[in-house]
Residue, then its C-alpha position, 0 to 999 in steps of 0.5 A: x362422451x364429452x364429460x369423459x373427454x374433459x376428465x381425460x384432459x384434466x388427468x393429462x394436465x395433472x400429470x404434466x404439472x407433476x412432471x414439471x415439479x423438481x426435487x429440491x437441490x441436494x448434495x454438499x455445497x461446492x466450496x472447491x476452486x476449479x482444478x486443472x485436469x489436462x492441457x492440450x498440448x502437454x506442457x514441455x512438449x516439442x511439436x513440429x507444425x502445431x496448428x490446434x488451439x491451446x486448451x486448459x481443461x478443468x473439472x467444472x464449468x467456469x464463470x465468464x467474468x475475468x477469464x480473458x483478462x487472466x490469460x496471457x500468451x508469449x511471445x505475442x505475434x498478432x491478435x490472440x483469441x481467448x474463449x471460455x467453453x464450459x469447463x475449458x479455456x481455449x486460446x487461439x493465435x490468429x497468426x498461427x504458431x510460428x516455427x522455432x519458438x518457445x510458447x508460454x500460455x499462462x492463466x493467472x490466479x483468480x479465475x472462478x467457477x460458477x459458485x465464486x470459488x477462485x483459484x489462488x495459484x497461476x497455471x503455466x503451459x510451455x511448449x516448443x515448435x522447434x528449439x530445446x526448452x532452456x532451463x532459465x529462471x528470473x524473478x523479482x518484486x514490484x512495489x508502488x513507489x509512492x505507497x510502498x505497497x505490493x504491485x498486485x496483478x501488475x503486468x511484467x514484460x521481458x523484452x529481448x534486446x536484440x530482436x524484441x522477443x517479448x514474454x509476459x507474466x503478472x505479479x501475485x498478491x504480494x507483488x512477486x513475479x517469475x520467468x522460467x524457460x525463457x530463451x537466453x539473452x539480455x532482456x529489458x524487464x518492464x513492470x506497468x499497470x496495463x490500465x487500458x488492457x492493450x498489452x503494452x505500456x502507455x505514457x500515462x501508465x505507472x511503470x518501471x524498468x530493469x535489465x536482466x540476463x537470462x542464462x542457464x544456471x543463473x537466477x537474477x532478480x530485480x526490484x521494480x517500483x512503478x511510478x507515473x512519468x513526469x517531465x517537470x522539476x519540483x516546485x516549492x509551494x509553501x513553508x510553515x512551522x511544524x513542531x519546531x521544523x520548517x516544512x517546505x511543501x512541493x508539488x512533486x514527490x521528492x526522492x527520499x534517498x537523495x543526499x541532502x546538506x544544509x547548504x541546499x536550504x537558506x532561511x533568511x530573516x529580517x535584515x537579510x540575516x541567515x539562520x544556521x541550519x542543523x538538518x535537512x530531510x525528506x518526509x516528516x521528522x522522527x516523532x519525539x520519544x515520550x518515555x514518561x508513561x512507558x512501562x516495560x511489563x517484563x522489566x518491571x517484574x522481578x526476575x523469576x517472578x511467576x508468569x513473567x518469563x521473558x520471551x523474544x519478540x516473534x517475527x512474522x517470518x512467512x510474511x517477511x519472506x513473501x512481501x517485497x522489501x520496502x525502502x524509504x517512501x517519498x514525500x511532498x515535503x522537505x523538513x528543515x531544522x534550524x540550529x536555534x528557534x526562529x523568532x515568533x511573529x516574524x517573516x522569513x524567506x526559505x530558499x531551496x536549491x537543487x532538490x530532486x523528485x522521484x523521477x530524477x528531475x532537479x528543481x529550486x524555489x523559495x517561499x515566504x514563511x511567517x512564524x506564529x505569535x509567541x504563546x501567552x504565559x500560562x496563568x498561575x494556579x489557583x491557591x499557589x500565591x493568594x493562599x500563601x499571602x498573609x501567612x508565615x508559611x509559603x504554600x506548597x506549589x500546586x496546592x491551595x489552603x482550604x477556606x475555613x468552614x462556617x460554623x453549624x447553627x445551634x439546634x432549634x435556632x434559625x441560621x442567620x444569613x452571613x455577610x460575604x467574606x471581606x464585606x464591612x459589618x456595622x458595629x453593635x452598640 
C-alpha cells in the first residue's frame, strides 16, 4: 500500500512539473508606438459640472518612466495628480474643475510602451466647462542663445496679462511650439528650462519672454532665445594677438548684434601713441580664403563633356522649414583689426569702452598686450647660393647643382680610398 501511495505522489509531482512548463514566446515583435484609442471627456466637448478625471486610453500598456513629466494641464489651479494605470493615463485636478474655464490636457511626445517604442507626436485634449472654445492660434520657436541649437522639450507658458490665466505647452525636437484654442487676450509668453520640474520659471533657469495677442483670425509668432540671467556687466580679462587681430577676452558672452565702432577700442603703444583701428567685431574674424588649391570640378570640365552636367545645389527644404532660424551667435571675445601691423615684442594697452553683453549690460575695461617677437628669417635653401658659386651660370632658385660622381674602379682592382673633397693631397715624386 505504501509503495502505491509513493507511486501516485510521483505521478502528481510530474504532472505539476509539466503544468509549470511554458511554451516559448511567439508572434511578431512589437515595434509600434502606443496608439491613442479614446479620451474622456471627448475633445472639444462643452461640459457643465464635470467631476471625473481626464483619461487617455491607449491600445497597449505604457511604461512607467516619463509619464508624469510628459503630462501638462492648463489652466493650473492647485495640484494635479498624474497616474499611469495599465494602458491609461489618468489626470485629476485636486481643486476640481472650475466653471467657466477652457481646459487643455497635453501628453508630450516621447511616452513609451513596455518595449521602448516611443510616440513622436503630442496629444492635446481641449474641453470647456462653460464658454465657447475660441479658434485662436499662436506659434513660435525656441533656441538656446549661446549655441543657437533648438530648445528641445522646453516649457512654454502663456500668461494672460489681465488675470494671470496661464496655459502651458512644450517645444518639439526642433524647438517649435504652438498654442491653440486659448482664450483671447494679451499674453506674456515665457520659454524656460524647468530644471527642478516645479512648473514655474526660477531665477537660476535659462529663459526668454515675448508678448503675443491671441485673437480669432490671427496667428502671431515669436522667436525666443533662452539665456541664463545675469546682473553684472562684462569685464575685460586679457588681450592677445590672433592672426594679426587683437583678441580681447571678456568674462561674459557679448551681444553679436550690437553696433560697434573703432572709437570704442583704443590700442596704446609706447610713448602713449595710439594705433589706428580699422575694424571691431564680436567673435572670430572671417577665415582667409585660400583659393590656390580649390578646384571647381564642374568649371574645370569643358561644357558639354560627358558626365559633367552642371546641377544647382540642393537645399534641405524639409530641414529648413522645420528648424528655427539662427542668428549670429554670441562670443566671449572682441576682435580688433589695427590699420597697420603692431610692432613685435612691444607692450601695448588695450582699452574697451561701452561694450554690451547678451543680457543688455554695458561694461568697459582694459588689458595689457605684449606682441610676440619677430619671426626669424628663413634659412636659405641648400644649393641656391653655394652651388652657383664659382660657376658662370647662376643656379636656378630652388635647385641644387648635382655633385660629380666618383669614377667606378676598374674590374679586378681593389678600389682605393679617396680623400675627402677639399682635403690636401701630397704630391708624388
